[in-house]
C-alpha positions in Angstrom: 129.8 239.6 -63.8 131.1 242.0 -66.4 134.2 243.0 -64.6 135.2 239.2 -63.8 134.9 238.6 -67.6 136.6 241.4 -68.5 139.6 241.4 -66.1 139.8 237.1 -67.1 140.0 238.3 -70.4 142.6 240.8 -69.9 144.9 238.7 -67.9 144.6 235.8 -70.6 145.8 238.0 -73.0 148.7 239.1 -70.8 149.5 235.5 -70.3 149.2 234.1 -73.7 149.8 236.8 -75.8 151.8 239.9 -74.5 154.5 237.8 -72.3 155.5 235.2 -74.8 156.0 238.0 -77.4 159.5 238.3 -75.5 160.5 234.9 -76.6 158.9 235.1 -80.3 161.1 233.8 -83.2 159.3 236.5 -85.2 157.6 239.3 -83.8 155.5 242.2 -86.0 154.1 245.6 -84.8 151.8 247.5 -87.0 150.6 250.8 -85.5 148.5 253.0 -87.6 145.5 255.7 -87.9 142.1 254.8 -89.0 139.6 257.3 -90.4 135.9 257.0 -91.9 133.0 258.7 -93.6 129.7 257.2 -93.7 126.4 258.2 -95.0 123.3 256.8 -94.1 119.6 257.4 -95.0 118.1 256.1 -92.3 120.0 256.6 -89.1 117.5 255.3 -86.5 116.3 252.4 -89.2 112.6 253.4 -88.8 109.8 252.4 -91.2 108.4 255.9 -91.5 110.0 259.4 -91.0 113.8 258.5 -92.1 116.2 261.0 -90.7 119.8 260.8 -92.8 123.0 261.4 -90.9 127.0 261.9 -92.1 129.3 260.2 -89.2 133.1 260.8 -89.2 135.5 258.7 -87.2 139.0 258.8 -86.5 141.2 257.1 -84.1 144.2 254.7 -83.6 144.7 251.3 -84.7 147.3 248.6 -83.8 147.9 245.0 -85.2 150.6 242.8 -83.3 151.6 239.0 -84.4 154.3 236.8 -82.9 155.1 233.7 -84.2 157.1 230.5 -83.2 157.7 227.1 -84.6 154.7 225.6 -82.7 152.5 228.4 -81.8 151.1 231.9 -83.1 149.4 234.9 -81.4 147.6 237.7 -82.8 146.1 240.9 -81.5 144.2 243.9 -83.0 142.7 246.9 -81.7 141.1 250.1 -82.4 139.7 253.0 -80.9 137.8 255.9 -82.9 136.1 259.0 -81.8 132.7 259.5 -83.8 131.6 262.6 -84.9 127.9 263.0 -86.1 126.8 265.9 -88.3 122.9 266.4 -87.2 122.8 264.3 -83.7 125.9 265.7 -82.0 124.8 263.8 -78.8 125.4 260.7 -80.2 129.1 261.3 -80.5 130.8 258.4 -78.8 134.2 256.3 -78.5 134.0 253.2 -81.0 136.4 250.6 -79.6 137.1 246.9 -80.2 139.8 244.5 -79.3 140.6 241.0 -80.8 143.2 238.2 -79.8 143.7 235.0 -81.0 146.4 232.4 -79.8 147.0 228.9 -81.6 149.5 226.2 -80.1 150.2 223.2 -81.8 151.5 219.9 -80.6 152.5 216.5 -82.2 149.0 214.9 -81.3 147.0 218.0 -80.1 146.3 221.7 -80.6 144.6 224.5 -78.8 143.1 227.8 -79.7 142.3 230.4 -77.4 140.4 233.7 -78.4 139.1 236.8 -76.8 137.2 239.9 -78.1 135.5 242.9 -76.7 133.6 245.5 -79.1 131.6 248.7 -78.1 129.7 250.3 -81.1 126.7 252.2 -82.3 126.6 250.3 -85.8 124.4 247.6 -86.1 124.5 244.6 -88.5 120.7 244.0 -88.7 117.6 246.6 -88.1 116.3 244.0 -85.6 118.6 245.5 -83.1 117.6 248.2 -81.2 119.2 251.5 -82.1 122.0 252.8 -79.3 125.4 252.0 -78.2 125.9 248.4 -77.6 128.9 246.4 -76.2 130.1 242.6 -76.9 132.3 240.5 -75.1 133.3 237.1 -76.0 136.0 234.6 -75.2 136.7 230.9 -75.3 139.0 227.9 -75.8 139.2 224.9 -78.3 141.5 221.6 -77.8 141.6 219.2 -80.1 143.5 215.5 -80.1 144.1 213.4 -82.9 146.1 210.4 -82.0 145.6 208.8 -85.3 143.5 208.9 -88.3 141.3 206.3 -86.3 140.5 208.3 -83.3 139.9 212.4 -82.8 138.5 214.3 -80.1 137.6 218.0 -79.5 136.7 220.2 -76.3 135.5 223.5 -76.6 134.2 226.0 -74.0 133.1 229.5 -74.5 131.3 232.6 -72.9 129.6 235.6 -74.4 128.1 239.1 -72.8 125.6 241.0 -75.0 124.9 244.5 -73.4 122.4 246.2 -75.5 120.1 249.1 -75.7 116.4 249.0 -74.3 114.0 247.3 -75.3 116.6 244.5 -75.9 117.7 242.4 -72.9 121.1 242.1 -71.9 122.2 238.2 -72.4 125.0 236.3 -70.7 125.9 232.8 -72.7 127.7 229.7 -71.7 128.6 227.1 -74.3 130.2 223.6 -73.8 130.9 221.0 -76.5 132.4 217.5 -77.1 133.2 216.0 -80.4 134.5 212.3 -81.1 135.3 210.9 -84.2 136.2 207.5 -85.1 137.6 206.1 -88.1 135.8 202.9 -88.6 137.6 201.7 -92.1 139.8 203.5 -94.5 136.2 205.1 -96.3 133.9 205.2 -93.2 133.8 207.6 -90.4 131.6 208.0 -87.4 131.2 211.3 -85.3 129.6 212.1 -82.4 129.1 215.7 -80.6 127.5 216.8 -77.4 127.1 220.1 -76.4 125.1 222.2 -73.2 124.7 225.7 -73.6 123.1 228.1 -70.9 121.5 231.7 -71.4 120.5 233.9 -68.8 118.7 237.2 -69.5 118.6 240.6 -67.8 115.1 240.3 -66.6 115.6 236.8 -64.8 114.6 234.5 -67.7 117.0 231.6 -68.1 117.3 228.8 -70.9 119.1 225.5 -71.2 119.9 223.6 -74.2 121.2 220.4 -74.6 122.0 218.4 -77.9 123.7 215.3 -79.3 124.4 214.4 -82.5 125.7 211.2 -84.8 127.1 211.4 -87.9 127.9 208.4 -90.3 129.9 209.1 -93.5 130.8 206.6 -96.1 133.4 207.9 -99.2 132.1 206.0 -102.2 135.0 207.4 -104.5 137.8 210.1 -103.9 135.1 212.8 -105.0 131.9 211.7 -103.7 130.7 210.8 -100.2 127.3 209.8 -98.8 126.2 210.0 -94.9 123.5 209.8 -92.4 122.9 212.4 -89.7 120.9 211.9 -86.6 120.4 215.1 -84.1 118.5 215.8 -81.0 117.8 219.0 -79.0 116.2 219.5 -75.4 115.4 223.3 -74.8 114.3 224.1 -71.1 113.3 227.4 -70.8 112.3 228.6 -67.3 108.6 228.7 -66.3 107.8 227.4 -69.8 107.3 224.1 -71.4 110.2 222.1 -72.5 110.8 221.6 -76.3 112.4 218.7 -78.1 113.6 218.6 -81.6 114.3 215.2 -83.5 116.2 215.5 -86.6 117.0 212.9 -89.5 119.1 213.8 -92.6 121.1 212.2 -95.6 124.0 213.5 -96.3 125.9 214.1 -99.9 129.2 215.7 -100.7 130.7 216.0 -104.3 133.5 217.5 -105.9 132.9 218.0 -109.9 136.5 219.2 -110.5 139.3 220.1 -108.3 137.8 223.9 -108.1 134.2 223.1 -107.3 132.4 221.2 -104.5 128.9 220.6 -103.9 127.3 219.9 -100.4 123.4 218.7 -99.9 121.5 217.9 -97.2 117.8 216.3 -97.2 115.7 215.0 -94.1 113.0 215.7 -91.7 112.5 217.2 -88.1 110.0 217.2 -85.3 109.1 219.3 -82.8 107.5 218.0 -79.6 106.4 220.0 -76.5 106.1 218.9 -73.2 102.7 218.6 -71.7 100.8 217.8 -74.9 98.6 214.6 -75.1 99.0 212.4 -78.0 95.8 213.9 -79.6 97.3 217.3 -79.6 100.6 216.0 -81.3 98.4 214.3 -83.8 96.5 217.6 -84.9 99.7 219.8 -84.7 101.9 217.2 -86.6 101.7 219.2 -89.7 103.0 222.4 -88.3 105.3 220.6 -86.0 107.1 218.8 -88.7 109.4 220.7 -91.1 111.7 219.9 -93.8 115.5 220.0 -93.1 117.5 220.6 -96.0 120.5 222.5 -97.3 122.3 223.1 -100.5 125.7 224.6 -100.9 128.0 225.0 -103.7 131.6 226.7 -103.7 133.5 227.1 -107.0 136.8 229.0 -108.1 135.8 230.1 -111.6 139.2 231.3 -112.1 142.4 232.3 -110.3 140.9 235.6 -109.2 137.3 234.9 -109.0 135.6 232.7 -106.3 131.7 232.1 -105.7 129.8 230.3 -102.9 126.3 230.1 -101.9 123.9 228.4 -99.7 120.2 227.8 -99.0 118.8 226.1 -95.8 115.5 225.4 -94.4 114.8 224.0 -91.1 114.5 224.4 -87.4 116.9 226.7 -85.5 117.4 228.3 -82.2 118.8 231.4 -81.0 118.9 232.8 -77.4 120.3 236.3 -77.8 119.1 239.7 -77.2 117.6 239.6 -80.6 116.0 236.1 -81.0 114.6 234.0 -78.0 113.3 230.6 -78.7 112.9 228.1 -81.6 112.1 229.1 -85.3 111.4 227.8 -88.4 114.1 229.2 -90.7 114.7 229.7 -94.4 117.9 231.5 -95.5 119.8 232.0 -98.6 123.4 233.4 -98.9 125.7 234.3 -101.6 129.4 235.3 -101.6 131.4 236.5 -104.8 135.3 237.6 -104.4 137.4 239.0 -107.3 141.0 240.2 -107.4 142.0 242.5 -109.9 145.4 242.2 -108.7 147.4 242.0 -105.9 146.4 245.5 -104.4 142.9 245.6 -105.7 140.1 243.1 -104.7 136.2 243.5 -104.6 133.6 241.4 -102.5 130.0 241.0 -102.6 128.0 239.4 -99.5 124.2 239.5 -99.5 121.8 236.9 -97.7 118.0 236.8 -96.6 116.7 235.1 -93.5 113.1 234.5 -92.9 111.9 233.3 -89.3 108.6 232.1 -88.2 107.8 230.6 -85.0 106.4 227.2 -85.1 102.4 228.4 -84.2 103.2 231.9 -84.5 101.4 234.2 -87.0 104.1 236.8 -87.4 107.4 236.0 -89.2 110.3 238.2 -89.8 112.3 238.7 -93.1 115.9 239.8 -92.4 118.0 241.2 -95.4 121.6 242.1 -95.7 123.9 242.7 -98.7 127.4 244.4 -98.4 129.8 245.5 -101.2 133.3 246.5 -100.9 136.3 247.6 -103.0 139.6 247.7 -101.1 142.8 249.1 -102.7 146.3 249.4 -101.3 147.9 252.2 -103.4 151.3 251.9 -101.2 152.6 249.8 -98.5 151.3 252.1 -95.9 147.8 253.1 -97.2 144.7 250.9 -97.3 141.6 252.5 -98.8 137.9 250.7 -98.6 134.9 251.8 -100.3 131.7 250.1 -99.1 127.9 250.0 -99.8 125.5 248.2 -97.4 121.9 247.4 -97.5 119.8 246.3 -94.4 116.0 245.4 -94.5 113.9 244.3 -92.1 110.3 243.2 -93.1 107.4 241.7 -91.3 104.8 239.4 -92.6 101.1 238.3 -91.3 99.1 235.4 -91.9 95.2 235.8 -93.3 94.1 234.3 -89.9 95.6 237.0 -88.0 94.5 239.7 -90.5 91.3 238.6 -90.1 91.5 238.7 -86.4 92.7 242.3 -86.3 90.4 243.8 -88.5 87.7 242.0 -86.4 88.7 243.8 -83.1 90.2 247.1 -84.8 88.3 247.5 -88.0 89.5 248.4 -91.0 91.0 251.8 -90.4 92.3 250.7 -87.1 93.9 247.6 -88.9 95.6 249.8 -91.5 97.1 252.4 -88.7 98.7 249.1 -86.9 100.1 247.9 -90.2 101.4 251.2 -90.8 102.9 251.8 -87.7 104.4 248.3 -86.7 104.4 246.3 -90.0 105.9 248.4 -92.8 109.1 247.6 -93.9 112.4 249.1 -92.5 115.3 249.9 -94.6 118.4 251.4 -94.4 121.4 252.1 -97.4 124.9 253.1 -96.0 128.1 254.4 -97.9 131.2 254.0 -96.2 134.6 255.5 -97.2 137.6 254.1 -95.0 141.2 255.1 -95.0 144.1 253.5 -93.1 147.7 254.4 -92.4 150.2 252.2 -91.2 152.9 253.3 -89.9 
């Protein structure tokens, strides 16, 4: 499967990116050299006995872009050999490839993408430590004949190869969206999707979903809407699960530089095989508030802020998450441009996940601060600080059960070995030389 997926991606790159470059109106090629130094205070991301490490990387990079009157193609790639100060056995090749193509016609557009990444670096401590490889690709076709009708069709594939004990997973995604302009101020949108996930251990899951959105513009700055959603989860050798969601939508622009978005509603989780009495007993835990609140504001010509918080049911079938969880999240993004060649950004977020009837919840925290400086046309310098945290929480019921079965001393040993937070701080310096 990997060979077929990788080979198909390479042929797509040749056909849609490399070959058309010969007829490009504008062709830009930027080869360069990439080098980085990273210090981490918890290389393995463990809760105890943390080990620091210094990592140095150096290797070539390339950016290629081709432009036509109705099309654009971009290709970027890098390969860097890593050198570890303490754990030299982990020296490896860090490499990535990203390709995108966009085609526009009078009534339609097509976008194609392909990405391949091999790295030991983790964006969350939830992922098992070690070398991982991610491959993804897909296309999106849109058609808009008039303001009264639009259609969007998409298909994507993803392959995750991760270290033990996480499982490799192969995913396929298909989607269809339709939009109808009922009046000048009212729009109706529908969307359908079908996703499949297959794990290396033999498990398989399929997810079917459908949604309906009705939006009405009260004024040029304010709109109200109603959203209905349905998801059907069909895990292999397990009970099927259904999620129903009803929400009210609100959007408002207070001024040309500030936009607000809010969603409020409720979600119901129903599990196949339960009797009416079971559903009545579990109604309090099965039903949850579905809500989100977001804001984006351009505070000045140089400073932009956006933030979002949300709560509701979500599902992830990846090497990290397998199933439906009640999710609470909050995100903040700040960007500031001192001048054309110097900019600063802060990206921070926290996500808490709880299984519908589970007693163990997890909290994933991340924050990253970047400073980018371009002292001259051929040199880019970056300085970054990154914090990763992963915390566990257990209910009082589970605490009592563990104490009853293990005793106080056994419980605290269990908590010390498995439930203490994992944290990592990274300090990164990067330098790119463009030829």
